[in-house]
C-alpha positions as CSV (number, residue, x, y, z in Angstrom):
1,M,0.0,0.0,0.0
2,R,1.3,3.4,-1.0
3,L,0.7,6.3,1.5
4,N,1.0,9.9,0.6
5,E,1.3,12.8,2.9
6,I,-1.6,15.2,2.6
7,T,-0.7,18.9,2.1
8,Y,-3.5,21.5,2.5
9,T,-3.1,24.8,0.8
10,D,-5.0,27.8,2.1
11,A,-7.9,26.0,3.7
12,V,-7.7,23.8,6.8
13,P,-9.4,20.5,7.6
14,V,-11.7,19.7,10.4
15,E,-9.6,17.9,13.0
16,G,-12.5,16.9,15.3
17,Y,-16.0,17.6,16.5
18,G,-18.2,16.9,19.5
19,P,-21.3,18.1,21.3
20,G,-21.6,21.8,20.3
21,F,-18.1,22.3,18.9
22,F,-15.6,21.7,16.0
23,R,-11.8,21.7,16.2
24,V,-10.0,23.3,13.3
25,G,-6.4,24.3,13.1
26,G,-5.9,23.3,16.8
27,T,-8.6,25.7,17.9
28,V,-12.0,24.8,19.3
29,H,-14.9,26.6,17.6
30,D,-18.3,26.6,19.4
31,G,-21.5,26.6,17.4
32,P,-22.2,26.5,13.6
33,L,-19.1,26.7,11.5
34,L,-18.2,27.8,7.9
35,L,-14.9,26.7,6.4
36,W,-13.5,27.4,2.9
37,D,-10.2,28.7,1.4
38,K,-11.0,32.2,2.6
39,G,-10.9,31.0,6.2
40,R,-13.2,29.9,8.9
41,S,-16.0,31.9,10.6
42,D,-19.2,31.6,12.5
43,W,-22.3,30.7,10.5
44,G,-25.8,31.8,11.3
45,G,-27.3,28.4,10.5
46,L,-29.8,27.5,7.9
47,Q,-31.4,31.0,7.9
48,D,-28.0,32.6,7.0
49,H,-28.4,32.6,3.2
50,A,-26.3,35.6,2.5
51,T,-23.1,34.1,3.9
52,L,-23.4,31.0,1.8
53,L,-24.4,32.9,-1.3
54,S,-21.2,35.0,-1.0
55,M,-19.2,31.9,-1.9
56,A,-20.7,31.7,-5.4
57,G,-17.9,31.7,-8.0
58,H,-15.3,30.7,-5.4
59,V,-16.6,27.2,-4.5
60,D,-17.8,24.3,-6.7
61,V,-19.4,22.2,-3.9
62,L,-20.8,23.3,-0.6
63,F,-21.2,20.5,2.0
64,V,-23.9,21.3,4.5
65,G,-23.8,19.4,7.8
66,T,-27.2,19.3,9.4
67,G,-26.0,18.2,12.9
68,A,-26.2,14.7,14.3
69,E,-29.0,13.6,11.9
70,I,-29.5,14.3,8.2
71,A,-32.2,16.8,7.4
72,H,-33.5,18.5,4.2
73,L,-32.4,22.0,3.5
74,P,-35.2,24.6,3.4
75,A,-36.4,24.7,-0.2
76,D,-35.8,28.4,-0.6
77,L,-32.1,28.0,0.6
78,R,-31.5,25.1,-1.8
79,T,-33.0,27.0,-4.7
80,A,-31.0,30.1,-4.0
81,L,-27.7,28.2,-3.8
82,E,-28.4,26.2,-7.0
83,E,-29.4,29.4,-8.9
84,A,-26.1,31.0,-7.7
85,G,-24.2,28.0,-9.3
86,L,-23.2,26.3,-6.1
87,G,-23.4,22.5,-5.9
88,V,-24.9,21.6,-2.6
89,E,-24.6,18.3,-0.8
90,T,-26.5,17.8,2.4
91,M,-25.5,15.2,5.0
92,N,-25.1,14.8,8.8
93,S,-22.2,16.9,10.1
94,P,-19.8,14.0,10.8
95,A,-20.1,12.8,7.2
96,A,-19.9,16.4,5.9
97,C,-16.7,17.0,7.8
98,R,-15.1,13.8,6.5
99,T,-16.2,14.4,2.9
100,Y,-15.0,18.0,3.1
101,N,-11.5,16.9,4.4
102,V,-11.1,14.3,1.6
103,L,-12.0,16.7,-1.2
104,L,-10.0,19.4,0.3
105,S,-6.9,17.1,0.3
106,E,-7.5,16.6,-3.4
107,G,-7.2,20.4,-4.0
108,R,-10.9,20.8,-4.8
109,R,-12.8,24.1,-4.4
110,V,-15.1,23.0,-1.6
111,A,-16.7,24.6,1.5
112,L,-18.3,23.3,4.6
113,A,-21.2,24.9,6.5
114,A,-21.9,22.7,9.5
115,L,-24.2,22.7,12.5
116,P,-22.7,21.0,15.6
117,V,-23.8,17.5,16.7
């Protein structure tokens, strides 16, 4: 088996998560989180459309973590994101973190908006 060292460019992966928090870059972040190559920040949750729409043109796929359980995005949010040209994948937050990390390691233009478990 051949193993390769993963090198991340500007964005950082999710190192861990737990009840109410995410660990990114050695720092614990409480509450909903937004990660992409422009950095990390708080996210206002599923009602915060403007923050997610600001990524249009910079991100090909947005992974939305809906917490411990998978849930559907509000229809108006999904429509707005798709009309802006953002591919959207919804899954529970643990799966969204793992998928984001894998695609990030491949150099893909991805973002993560996640609610804590």
